[in-house]
C-alpha positions as CSV (number, residue, x, y, z in Angstrom):
1,M,10.9,-11.9,26.2
2,E,7.5,-12.8,26.2
3,L,5.8,-15.5,28.9
4,G,2.6,-16.8,29.0
5,V,1.1,-19.3,31.4
6,A,-0.1,-22.7,31.3
7,L,-3.7,-23.8,33.2
8,N,-5.0,-26.8,34.0
9,P,-8.7,-26.9,34.4
10,S,-8.6,-30.2,36.7
11,E,-6.0,-28.4,38.8
12,S,-7.4,-25.1,39.4
13,G,-10.8,-25.1,40.2
14,G,-12.5,-25.7,36.8
15,V,-13.1,-23.0,34.5
16,S,-15.4,-21.2,36.9
17,G,-12.9,-21.1,39.7
18,R,-9.5,-20.3,40.0
19,L,-9.0,-20.9,36.4
20,V,-10.3,-17.3,35.7
21,E,-8.3,-16.0,38.7
22,L,-5.3,-16.7,37.3
23,A,-6.0,-16.2,33.7
24,R,-7.5,-12.4,34.6
25,L,-4.1,-11.8,36.3
26,A,-2.1,-12.9,34.0
27,E,-3.9,-10.5,31.7
28,E,-3.8,-7.5,34.2
29,R,0.3,-8.1,34.4
30,G,0.5,-7.9,30.9
31,L,1.6,-11.5,30.2
32,A,1.4,-12.7,26.4
33,L,-0.9,-15.9,26.6
34,V,-3.1,-18.1,28.4
35,V,-2.7,-22.0,27.3
36,V,-5.1,-24.4,28.3
37,D,-3.6,-27.7,29.1
38,S,-5.3,-30.0,27.2
39,S,-3.3,-32.8,28.0
40,G,-4.9,-32.1,31.8
41,A,-8.4,-32.1,30.6
42,A,-7.7,-35.3,28.1
43,D,-6.2,-37.3,30.8
44,R,-9.5,-36.1,32.8
45,A,-11.8,-36.9,30.1
46,Q,-10.4,-40.3,29.6
47,N,-10.9,-41.0,33.3
48,K,-14.3,-40.2,33.1
49,S,-15.0,-42.0,29.8
50,D,-13.7,-45.1,31.4
51,T,-16.0,-45.2,34.3
52,K,-18.7,-44.6,31.5
53,L,-17.7,-47.6,29.7
54,G,-17.9,-49.3,32.6
55,R,-21.2,-48.8,33.2
56,E,-22.5,-48.6,29.5
57,G,-20.5,-50.9,27.6
58,D,-18.3,-49.6,24.6
59,S,-18.9,-46.1,23.6
60,S,-16.2,-44.7,21.6
61,D,-18.3,-41.3,20.4
62,A,-19.1,-40.6,24.0
63,H,-15.3,-40.8,24.9
64,L,-14.6,-38.4,21.6
65,R,-17.2,-35.8,22.6
66,T,-15.7,-35.6,26.2
67,A,-12.4,-35.4,25.0
68,V,-13.0,-32.9,21.8
69,M,-15.4,-30.5,24.5
70,D,-13.8,-29.9,27.4
71,P,-10.9,-27.8,25.9
72,W,-13.0,-25.9,24.0
73,T,-15.6,-24.9,26.9
74,A,-12.2,-23.6,29.2
75,V,-11.1,-21.5,26.3
76,A,-14.5,-20.2,25.4
77,W,-14.9,-19.6,28.9
78,L,-11.7,-17.6,29.9
79,A,-12.3,-15.5,26.6
80,G,-15.7,-14.6,27.9
81,K,-14.0,-13.6,31.2
82,T,-10.7,-11.6,30.1
83,G,-10.8,-8.6,27.3
84,R,-7.4,-8.9,25.5
85,I,-5.0,-11.6,26.4
86,S,-4.2,-14.2,23.6
87,L,-5.6,-17.7,24.6
88,G,-4.3,-21.2,23.3
89,V,-5.5,-24.2,22.5
90,H,-3.5,-27.1,20.3
91,L,-6.6,-28.7,18.2
92,Q,-3.9,-32.2,18.0
93,D,-4.2,-32.5,21.5
94,V,-7.8,-31.9,21.4
95,V,-8.8,-34.6,18.8
96,G,-5.8,-36.9,19.4
97,S,-4.5,-36.9,16.1
98,S,-4.1,-34.0,13.5
99,P,-7.7,-32.8,12.8
100,S,-7.2,-32.6,9.1
101,D,-6.8,-36.6,9.6
102,A,-9.5,-38.1,7.5
103,S,-9.8,-40.8,10.4
104,V,-10.8,-38.4,12.9
105,P,-14.4,-38.3,13.3
106,Y,-16.5,-35.1,13.0
107,R,-13.1,-33.2,12.2
108,S,-15.5,-31.0,10.4
109,V,-17.2,-30.1,14.0
110,V,-13.9,-29.3,15.2
111,A,-13.2,-27.0,12.6
112,K,-16.6,-25.1,12.9
113,A,-15.8,-24.9,16.6
114,A,-12.6,-23.1,15.7
115,E,-14.6,-20.9,13.4
116,S,-17.2,-20.2,16.2
117,L,-14.2,-19.9,18.7
118,E,-12.6,-17.3,16.3
119,A,-15.9,-15.5,15.5
120,L,-16.3,-14.9,19.3
121,A,-13.4,-13.5,20.6
122,P,-11.6,-12.6,17.3
123,G,-7.9,-12.3,17.1
124,R,-7.2,-13.9,20.4
125,I,-7.3,-17.6,19.6
126,I,-4.5,-20.2,18.7
127,T,-4.9,-23.6,18.1
128,D,-1.3,-24.6,17.1
129,S,1.2,-25.4,20.2
130,A,3.8,-24.3,17.6
131,A,3.0,-20.5,18.0
132,W,4.9,-20.9,21.9
133,V,7.5,-22.6,23.9
134,N,6.7,-24.8,26.8
135,A,8.9,-24.6,29.8
136,P,8.9,-26.4,33.3
137,H,7.0,-25.5,36.3
138,D,10.7,-24.3,37.7
139,A,12.3,-22.9,34.9
140,S,14.5,-20.1,36.0
141,A,15.0,-17.2,34.6
142,E,18.2,-17.9,32.7
143,E,16.4,-20.9,31.1
144,L,13.3,-19.1,30.3
145,A,15.3,-16.4,28.4
146,A,17.6,-19.2,26.1
147,L,13.9,-20.8,25.6
148,A,12.7,-16.9,24.0
149,E,15.6,-16.4,21.9
150,G,13.8,-18.4,19.2
151,G,11.2,-15.4,18.9
152,R,8.2,-17.3,20.7
153,P,6.2,-16.9,23.7
154,V,7.7,-19.6,26.9
155,V,4.6,-20.9,28.6
156,V,5.1,-22.1,32.3
157,P,2.9,-24.3,34.0
158,V,1.2,-22.0,37.2
159,D,-1.2,-23.0,40.1
160,S,-1.2,-20.0,41.8
161,A,-1.0,-16.1,41.6
162,S,2.8,-16.0,43.2
163,E,3.7,-18.0,40.4
164,V,1.7,-15.6,38.0
165,E,3.5,-12.8,39.3
166,R,7.0,-13.9,39.1
167,L,6.2,-14.5,35.7
168,A,5.3,-10.9,35.1
169,A,8.4,-9.9,36.8
170,L,10.4,-11.5,34.5
171,S,8.5,-10.6,31.2
172,E,9.2,-7.5,29.4
173,A,5.5,-7.9,28.2
174,G,4.9,-5.8,31.5
175,S,5.8,-2.5,30.1
176,V,3.6,0.0,28.2
177,A,5.5,-0.9,25.0
178,S,4.7,-4.6,24.8
179,R,0.8,-3.7,25.5
180,R,0.8,-1.7,22.7
181,Q,1.7,-4.3,19.9
182,R,-0.9,-6.8,18.7
183,P,-1.9,-9.6,20.9
184,L,0.5,-12.8,20.3
185,A,-2.9,-14.5,19.1
186,A,-3.2,-11.9,16.3
187,R,1.1,-12.0,15.5
188,S,0.8,-16.0,15.5
189,R,-1.0,-15.5,12.0
190,R,0.9,-13.3,10.2
191,R,2.1,-14.9,7.1
192,P,5.9,-15.1,6.0
193,G,7.6,-13.3,3.6
194,I,5.8,-10.2,4.9
195,E,7.8,-7.2,7.1
196,Y,5.0,-6.6,9.3
197,D,7.1,-4.7,11.8
198,S,8.4,-2.2,9.0
199,V,5.0,-1.2,7.8
200,P,4.9,2.8,6.9
201,Q,3.9,4.8,10.4
202,S,1.3,6.0,8.2
203,L,-0.9,3.5,7.8
204,V,0.2,1.2,10.9
205,D,-3.1,2.4,12.6
206,D,-5.6,1.3,10.0
207,A,-3.9,-1.7,8.6
208,V,-5.2,-5.3,8.8
209,E,-3.8,-8.5,9.5
210,P,-5.2,-12.1,9.4
211,G,-5.4,-12.3,13.3
212,D,-7.0,-8.9,13.7
213,P,-10.5,-8.9,14.4
214,G,-11.6,-6.7,11.7
215,Y,-10.1,-9.2,9.1
216,R,-12.9,-10.7,8.0
217,G,-14.3,-8.0,6.9
218,V,-11.7,-6.9,4.7
219,A,-10.2,-10.6,3.6
220,S,-12.4,-11.4,0.9
221,N,-14.4,-9.0,-2.1
222,Y,-17.7,-9.2,-3.6
223,L,-17.3,-12.6,-5.1
224,R,-14.0,-13.7,-4.7
225,G,-13.1,-15.5,-1.4
226,G,-9.3,-14.2,-0.2
227,A,-7.1,-14.7,2.8
228,P,-4.5,-11.6,1.8
229,G,-1.6,-11.3,4.5
230,L,-1.8,-7.6,5.2
231,V,-4.6,-5.1,4.1
232,L,-3.4,-1.3,4.2
233,R,-5.6,1.4,3.9
234,P,-4.7,4.8,2.9
235,K,-7.0,8.1,3.1
236,T,-4.5,10.2,1.3
237,A,-2.3,10.4,-2.0
238,Q,0.8,10.0,0.5
239,E,-0.6,7.1,2.4
240,V,-1.1,5.6,-1.2
241,A,2.7,6.2,-1.7
242,D,3.8,4.9,1.4
243,A,1.9,1.7,0.8
244,L,3.3,1.0,-2.8
245,S,6.8,1.8,-1.4
246,F,5.9,-1.2,1.2
247,A,4.8,-3.1,-1.6
248,R,7.6,-2.8,-4.2
249,R,9.7,-4.6,-0.7
250,H,7.5,-7.1,-1.4
251,T,7.6,-7.9,-5.2
252,H,7.8,-11.6,-4.4
253,L,3.9,-11.6,-3.3
254,P,0.7,-10.8,-4.8
255,L,-0.4,-7.3,-5.1
256,G,-4.1,-6.0,-5.1
257,I,-5.6,-3.0,-5.6
258,R,-9.3,-2.7,-4.0
259,S,-12.0,0.4,-4.3
260,A,-15.3,-1.2,-3.6
261,G,-14.4,-4.9,-4.3
262,H,-16.6,-5.5,-6.8
263,G,-15.2,-6.6,-9.8
264,V,-15.5,-9.6,-11.2
265,S,-12.2,-10.4,-12.3
266,G,-9.8,-7.4,-10.4
267,R,-8.0,-9.5,-7.8
268,S,-8.9,-6.8,-5.4
269,T,-8.1,-9.8,-2.8
270,N,-5.7,-12.8,-2.5
271,K,-3.8,-15.4,-0.7
272,G,-1.2,-14.3,1.6
273,G,-0.3,-11.3,-0.2
274,I,-0.7,-7.1,-0.2
275,V,-3.9,-5.5,-0.5
276,V,-3.9,-2.0,-1.2
277,D,-7.7,-1.1,-0.4
278,V,-8.4,2.9,-1.2
279,G,-12.2,2.5,0.2
280,R,-11.9,5.2,2.4
281,M,-11.0,7.9,-0.6
282,N,-14.4,8.7,-1.3
283,A,-15.1,12.0,-1.2
284,I,-17.2,13.5,-4.2
285,T,-16.6,17.4,-5.1
286,V,-18.5,19.6,-7.7
287,L,-15.5,21.5,-9.1
288,D,-17.2,23.0,-11.9
289,A,-20.8,23.8,-12.0
290,T,-21.4,25.2,-15.3
291,E,-19.2,22.6,-17.0
292,R,-20.7,19.8,-14.9
293,L,-16.9,19.1,-14.1
294,V,-16.8,16.9,-10.7
295,R,-14.1,15.0,-9.2
296,I,-14.5,11.7,-7.6
297,G,-12.3,9.4,-5.0
298,P,-11.7,6.0,-6.0
299,G,-13.6,4.8,-3.1
300,A,-17.0,6.0,-3.4
301,T,-19.7,3.8,-5.0
302,W,-21.9,4.8,-8.2
303,K,-24.9,4.2,-5.7
304,Q,-23.2,7.5,-3.9
305,V,-22.1,9.2,-7.0
306,S,-25.8,9.1,-8.5
307,A,-26.9,10.5,-5.2
308,A,-24.5,13.7,-5.1
309,L,-25.0,14.4,-8.6
310,H,-28.9,14.3,-8.7
311,P,-30.1,17.6,-6.8
312,H,-27.8,19.4,-9.6
313,G,-30.1,17.6,-12.3
314,W,-26.8,15.2,-13.6
315,A,-26.0,11.7,-13.9
316,L,-22.9,9.6,-14.8
317,G,-23.7,6.4,-16.7
318,S,-21.6,3.7,-14.5
319,G,-22.7,-0.3,-14.7
320,D,-26.2,-2.2,-13.7
321,Y,-25.8,-1.8,-9.9
322,G,-25.1,0.9,-7.5
323,G,-22.7,-1.0,-5.1
324,V,-19.6,-1.0,-7.5
325,G,-16.6,1.2,-6.7
326,V,-15.5,4.0,-8.9
327,G,-12.1,3.2,-9.3
328,G,-12.4,-0.5,-10.8
329,L,-15.3,0.9,-13.5
330,A,-13.5,4.7,-14.0
331,T,-10.0,2.5,-15.3
332,A,-11.8,-0.5,-17.2
333,G,-14.6,0.8,-19.9
334,G,-18.1,1.2,-17.8
335,I,-20.5,-0.6,-19.9
336,G,-23.8,0.8,-18.2
337,L,-27.5,1.2,-18.7
338,L,-26.9,4.8,-19.9
339,G,-24.5,3.5,-22.5
340,R,-26.1,3.7,-25.9
341,A,-27.8,7.5,-25.0
342,H,-24.3,9.0,-23.1
343,G,-21.6,6.6,-23.5
344,L,-19.2,4.6,-21.6
345,T,-18.0,5.5,-18.0
346,I,-14.5,6.2,-19.2
347,D,-15.9,8.8,-22.4
348,H,-16.9,11.0,-19.8
349,L,-13.2,11.0,-17.9
350,R,-11.4,14.1,-18.1
351,A,-8.4,14.1,-15.8
352,V,-7.4,11.0,-12.8
353,E,-4.6,11.6,-10.2
354,M,-2.4,8.6,-9.8
355,V,0.2,7.5,-7.4
356,L,2.8,5.5,-10.0
357,A,4.7,2.6,-8.8
358,D,7.9,4.8,-8.1
359,G,5.4,6.5,-5.6
360,R,4.8,9.8,-7.9
361,H,1.7,11.4,-7.8
362,I,0.7,13.0,-11.1
363,R,-2.1,14.3,-12.9
364,A,-3.0,12.6,-16.3
365,S,-4.9,14.0,-18.9
366,A,-5.6,15.0,-22.7
367,E,-2.9,17.7,-21.9
368,E,-0.4,16.2,-18.9
369,H,0.8,12.8,-19.6
370,P,-1.4,12.2,-22.2
371,E,-0.3,8.7,-23.2
372,L,-0.8,7.5,-19.9
373,F,-4.1,9.2,-20.0
374,W,-5.0,7.3,-22.8
375,A,-3.9,3.8,-21.3
376,V,-5.8,4.4,-18.2
377,R,-8.9,4.4,-20.0
378,G,-9.3,1.0,-20.8
379,A,-6.2,-0.5,-19.2
380,G,-6.1,1.3,-15.9
381,A,-5.1,-1.3,-13.8
382,N,-1.6,-1.9,-15.0
383,F,-0.4,1.7,-14.8
384,G,-0.8,2.9,-11.1
385,V,-3.5,3.5,-8.3
386,G,-5.8,6.3,-9.1
387,T,-6.6,8.6,-6.4
388,A,-9.2,11.2,-8.1
389,F,-11.3,11.2,-11.4
390,E,-12.2,14.4,-12.9
391,F,-15.5,13.6,-15.0
392,Q,-17.7,15.9,-16.9
393,V,-21.2,14.7,-16.2
394,D,-24.7,14.7,-18.4
395,E,-27.7,16.6,-18.0
396,V,-30.3,13.2,-17.2
397,G,-33.8,13.9,-16.0
398,Q,-36.3,11.5,-15.0
399,V,-35.6,8.2,-16.9
400,G,-37.8,5.2,-17.4
401,Y,-36.4,2.4,-15.7
402,A,-37.8,-1.3,-16.4
403,Q,-37.3,-4.8,-14.8
404,L,-39.2,-7.3,-17.0
405,G,-39.5,-11.1,-16.1
406,L,-40.3,-13.3,-19.3
407,F,-39.8,-17.3,-20.2
408,T,-39.3,-18.9,-23.4
409,T,-39.4,-22.7,-24.9
410,D,-37.1,-21.4,-27.5
411,I,-33.8,-19.6,-25.8
412,A,-32.6,-19.1,-29.7
413,Q,-35.4,-17.8,-31.4
414,A,-36.0,-14.9,-28.0
415,L,-31.9,-14.3,-28.2
416,T,-32.6,-13.7,-31.7
417,D,-35.5,-11.3,-31.5
418,F,-33.6,-9.2,-28.9
419,G,-30.6,-8.9,-31.1
420,K,-33.0,-7.5,-34.0
421,I,-35.3,-5.3,-31.2
422,V,-31.8,-3.7,-30.2
423,S,-30.4,-2.9,-33.2
424,Q,-33.6,-0.9,-34.1
425,A,-33.9,0.5,-31.1
426,P,-33.4,4.4,-30.6
427,R,-30.2,5.3,-29.0
428,D,-31.9,6.5,-25.6
429,T,-32.8,3.1,-24.8
430,T,-30.5,0.4,-23.5
431,V,-31.7,-3.0,-22.4
432,F,-29.4,-5.7,-21.2
433,L,-30.6,-9.7,-21.5
434,I,-30.0,-12.2,-18.4
435,T,-30.6,-15.8,-19.0
436,G,-29.0,-19.2,-17.7
437,R,-30.0,-22.9,-17.7
438,P,-33.2,-24.4,-18.4
439,R,-35.7,-25.5,-16.2
440,Q,-37.9,-28.2,-17.7
441,G,-37.2,-27.0,-21.0
442,N,-38.4,-23.6,-20.1
443,W,-35.6,-20.5,-20.1
444,N,-36.5,-17.9,-17.8
445,I,-35.2,-14.1,-18.8
446,Q,-35.0,-11.1,-17.3
447,L,-34.4,-7.9,-19.0
448,L,-32.9,-4.5,-17.4
449,G,-33.4,-1.4,-19.2
450,I,-33.6,2.5,-19.1
451,V,-35.2,4.9,-21.4
452,D,-33.6,8.1,-21.0
453,N,-36.6,10.2,-21.7
454,P,-39.4,11.2,-18.9
455,D,-42.2,10.7,-21.2
456,P,-44.4,7.7,-20.0
457,D,-45.7,7.3,-23.2
458,I,-42.4,6.9,-24.8
459,I,-41.1,4.5,-22.7
460,V,-43.7,2.4,-23.2
461,E,-43.4,2.6,-26.6
462,R,-39.5,1.9,-26.7
463,L,-40.1,-1.1,-24.3
464,T,-42.7,-2.6,-25.9
465,P,-40.9,-4.8,-28.6
466,F,-38.7,-6.5,-25.8
467,A,-41.7,-7.2,-23.8
468,Q,-42.4,-9.7,-26.9
469,I,-39.6,-11.4,-27.1
470,G,-41.0,-14.3,-24.6
471,T,-44.2,-14.9,-22.5
472,L,-44.3,-11.5,-20.0
473,T,-44.6,-12.9,-16.4
474,Q,-43.2,-9.8,-14.4
475,Q,-43.2,-6.4,-15.3
476,Q,-42.1,-3.2,-13.4
477,V,-41.6,-0.1,-15.0
478,V,-41.0,3.2,-12.9
479,V,-40.1,6.9,-13.9
480,T,-37.4,7.9,-11.3
481,P,-33.7,9.5,-11.4
482,Y,-31.1,7.7,-12.4
483,A,-30.5,7.9,-8.3
484,G,-33.0,5.7,-8.2
485,V,-31.8,2.9,-10.0
486,M,-28.4,3.1,-8.5
487,G,-29.7,3.6,-5.1
488,S,-31.1,-0.3,-4.8
489,A,-27.8,-1.5,-4.1
490,A,-27.1,-2.5,-0.7
491,D,-24.5,-0.8,1.5
492,V,-21.6,-2.9,2.2
493,G,-21.5,-1.9,6.2
494,P,-18.6,-2.6,8.6
495,E,-19.1,-6.4,7.8
496,G,-17.3,-6.2,4.6
497,H,-18.0,-8.5,1.8
498,S,-18.7,-12.4,2.1
499,G,-17.4,-13.6,-1.1
500,F,-16.1,-17.2,-1.3
501,G,-14.4,-19.8,-3.9
502,D,-13.2,-18.2,-7.1
503,P,-15.8,-16.7,-9.6
504,V,-15.2,-18.4,-12.9
505,S,-16.5,-16.2,-16.0
506,R,-15.6,-15.8,-19.5
507,S,-16.5,-12.4,-21.6
508,A,-16.7,-11.6,-25.1
509,F,-17.6,-8.7,-27.3
510,L,-20.3,-9.4,-30.1
511,P,-20.3,-7.6,-33.4
512,E,-23.8,-9.0,-34.4
513,L,-26.4,-10.9,-32.5
514,T,-27.0,-13.5,-35.5
515,S,-29.2,-16.6,-35.7
516,E,-26.2,-18.8,-35.7
517,F,-24.8,-17.0,-32.7
518,A,-28.4,-17.3,-31.5
519,R,-28.5,-21.4,-31.9
520,D,-24.8,-21.9,-30.8
521,A,-25.7,-19.7,-27.1
522,A,-28.6,-22.0,-27.1
523,D,-26.6,-25.0,-27.3
524,L,-24.2,-23.7,-24.9
525,L,-27.0,-23.2,-21.9
526,R,-28.8,-26.2,-22.5
527,T,-25.3,-28.2,-21.8
528,G,-25.3,-27.0,-18.3
529,P,-21.6,-25.5,-17.4
530,V,-23.4,-22.2,-17.7
531,Y,-25.6,-21.0,-14.5
532,F,-25.3,-17.1,-15.5
533,F,-25.4,-15.8,-19.4
534,E,-26.0,-11.5,-19.9
535,L,-25.9,-9.9,-23.2
536,R,-25.1,-6.4,-22.7
537,A,-26.5,-4.1,-25.4
538,M,-23.7,-1.5,-27.0
539,G,-24.2,0.9,-29.6
540,G,-25.1,4.3,-29.7
541,A,-22.9,6.9,-28.1
542,I,-20.6,4.3,-27.2
543,A,-19.6,3.8,-30.9
544,E,-19.2,7.3,-32.0
545,V,-15.9,7.6,-29.8
546,P,-13.0,6.6,-32.6
547,A,-11.5,3.5,-31.3
548,D,-7.8,5.0,-31.0
549,A,-9.7,7.5,-28.4
550,T,-8.8,5.4,-25.3
551,A,-7.5,1.8,-24.7
552,F,-11.1,0.8,-25.0
553,P,-11.0,-0.7,-28.4
554,H,-13.8,-2.5,-29.2
555,R,-15.8,0.5,-29.6
556,T,-18.4,-1.1,-33.0
557,S,-19.4,-4.0,-30.9
558,A,-23.2,-4.8,-30.6
559,F,-23.2,-6.6,-27.4
560,Q,-21.0,-7.4,-24.4
561,V,-21.5,-11.5,-23.6
562,T,-21.1,-12.6,-20.3
563,A,-21.1,-16.5,-18.8
564,M,-20.5,-17.8,-15.8
565,G,-20.0,-21.4,-15.1
566,G,-18.3,-23.7,-11.7
567,N,-15.5,-25.0,-13.3
568,H,-12.7,-23.5,-15.8
569,D,-12.3,-26.7,-17.9
570,N,-16.1,-27.0,-18.3
571,L,-16.7,-23.4,-19.0
572,N,-14.3,-23.7,-21.8
573,K,-15.2,-26.8,-23.1
574,V,-18.6,-25.1,-24.2
575,W,-17.0,-22.0,-24.4
576,D,-14.3,-22.3,-27.0
577,P,-16.8,-23.2,-29.2
578,L,-18.4,-19.6,-29.8
579,R,-15.0,-17.5,-29.9
580,H,-15.4,-17.7,-34.1
581,H,-18.5,-15.1,-33.3
582,F,-16.5,-12.6,-31.0
583,D,-14.0,-9.7,-31.5
584,G,-12.4,-9.0,-28.5
585,L,-13.3,-9.4,-25.0
586,Y,-13.8,-6.9,-21.7
587,L,-11.7,-7.9,-19.0
588,S,-13.6,-7.1,-16.2
589,F,-16.0,-9.9,-16.5
590,E,-13.0,-12.7,-17.6
591,T,-11.4,-14.7,-15.2
592,D,-9.2,-16.5,-17.1
593,P,-5.6,-15.6,-16.5
594,R,-4.1,-17.4,-19.7
595,P,-1.6,-14.7,-20.9
596,E,-3.4,-14.9,-24.3
597,R,-6.3,-13.3,-22.9
598,L,-4.8,-10.1,-23.4
599,H,-4.4,-10.4,-27.1
600,D,-8.4,-10.9,-27.2
601,A,-8.9,-7.8,-25.1
602,F,-6.6,-5.5,-27.2
603,P,-5.9,-5.6,-30.8
604,P,-1.9,-6.0,-31.7
605,Q,-1.3,-2.3,-32.2
606,V,-2.7,-1.1,-29.0
607,L,-1.2,-3.6,-26.9
608,N,2.2,-2.8,-28.4
609,R,1.2,0.6,-27.6
610,L,0.5,-0.4,-23.9
611,R,3.7,-1.9,-23.3
612,E,5.3,1.3,-24.4
613,V,3.4,3.1,-21.6
614,K,3.8,0.4,-19.4
615,R,7.6,0.4,-19.8
616,R,7.6,4.7,-19.0
617,Y,5.5,4.1,-16.3
618,D,5.9,1.2,-14.4
619,P,9.1,-0.8,-16.2
620,D,9.1,-2.9,-13.2
621,N,6.1,-4.7,-13.4
622,L,4.8,-3.8,-9.7
623,F,1.3,-3.6,-11.4
624,R,1.0,-7.2,-12.4
625,D,-1.8,-9.1,-10.6
626,N,-4.7,-8.0,-13.0
627,F,-4.2,-9.3,-16.8
628,N,-0.6,-8.1,-16.6
629,I,0.8,-5.9,-19.7
630,D,4.4,-7.4,-19.3
631,P,6.3,-4.3,-20.2
632,H,8.8,-6.9,-21.2
633,P,7.5,-10.2,-22.3
634,D,8.7,-13.2,-23.6
635,L,8.2,-12.5,-27.3
636,S,9.0,-16.5,-27.9
637,A,6.2,-17.2,-25.8
638,T,4.0,-14.9,-27.6
639,S,4.7,-15.8,-30.7
640,A,4.0,-19.6,-29.3
641,D,0.5,-18.4,-28.4
642,A,-0.6,-16.3,-31.3
643,R,0.5,-19.7,-33.1
644,E,-1.7,-21.7,-30.7
645,K,-4.8,-19.2,-31.7
């Protein structure tokens, strides 16, 4: 039986007197909750308001201001004067009706007050009286026990230390075992459908629930807001297996797998579901210096990887930002700034250690589980959780790294010129183009590029044609190790990510950048829904790998195209007319969740082969929340999708 106390500031000497003494005593004696009696505060506020009205006439705003502030002041004060006990105040009592009611003035202020109080006392504040049961002041032990049978704490009004002591003697909350469990405020925020009390023992200490102080830091990812019901943070392969065992008991909920949380499309967070965060599995080890073979944990970032490889004179091509985690990129593709010179990230993968849906820990390579190894390189999110990746890295010395800013009044011509220059560039040169909406008829263009050569003259020679696609407004070209390129990324601190909303992005592979595509892309940019547009140059070493060597089939494309906007429907209206230019899509930058996108990402023979692998290694479809390859698809629905296309 958990018991709490209700304190009325107007009857306890105010927030600076007996109220604090009684709250501290309740905490010291192990009670579960202190509730500020909002109705009493409201009564007092009403009396003050009546007096003021008698002096100054009608002033409803003054009444609201007094009624709203007193409970918050009391709870905030108690939060500062106590250390861990949960504190309750009912928002409906504070504002006089539901805070979401449109008729309530300043409801956004009330919501912000609740958010601020949570930031000041994380995991301790309860704002819904449904989390507890009220009992009369003189309730007997038997009556309290009966009220507690529903599983909620029972709150009793008190006004003296002896009354607090009586409740402490009756409450099991005074035991050591009870004190070790999460505070009531944290438990009150648990999401329905999750067996929180059956989290595997190996994961309990590091698990994060919605009411925990560290929840904000793990709820969202880089671009996407989230509100998962539980985040599990394994540190070993066995703990990953334990996490998946727990997830198998919760298949009614979303399941996200997270390495560093930077993916545009990846569901590394969700709402109300489970997230398995392998970010702490970030070790980087040289296995064989002669063969340049390294073993990397999924939670390492490419910034960390490049820094670890640099002393050896090595590099491993990744994307264009060092803050991205290894796990997502190493299973999707990895179209990066070393791509034309050294290929995709997955082209360097020699083995992967995985925990499968059934908890087995295996190693997949060309010799062991070869079909799974094929599938992981391009569609890995569907088959298991990678716990370590073995890469054969490249010898890479100093490179030329360029950041160029340009503007143009003719974006179609600039895109056409860019396409021609890329097609003629040596394979040691990889350049990405970024632009967006025009401003007063001008387009700003940013070029990011690497020339895999330490000679300044060669670097300038390679880059000069690109600098002529518009009027050059900014240039920064440096000779640096690859670690210097990746090292500019910001580290994710203990506060975690702070993404919000849902990114809206479309992705495609472009076989050739024709003048017709450039014209249509210019029209897309003029319409307004697209605020970010990127062309990533491919070709070179990427195209030299056979299309069937991995589950990444689009080897001969010249570019990967990404467009981002703020609304799915608006983006579809301007993106769909360009589809006839494309041949496939890159799932890492795609947020359209419709099943037919799989047919764009994987040609029929590739998708059929992936389904066979899925049936063997994840027949019950545990890994289903990131562009799911259903092992048992509805063939009639698939046929209908194909006819619509």
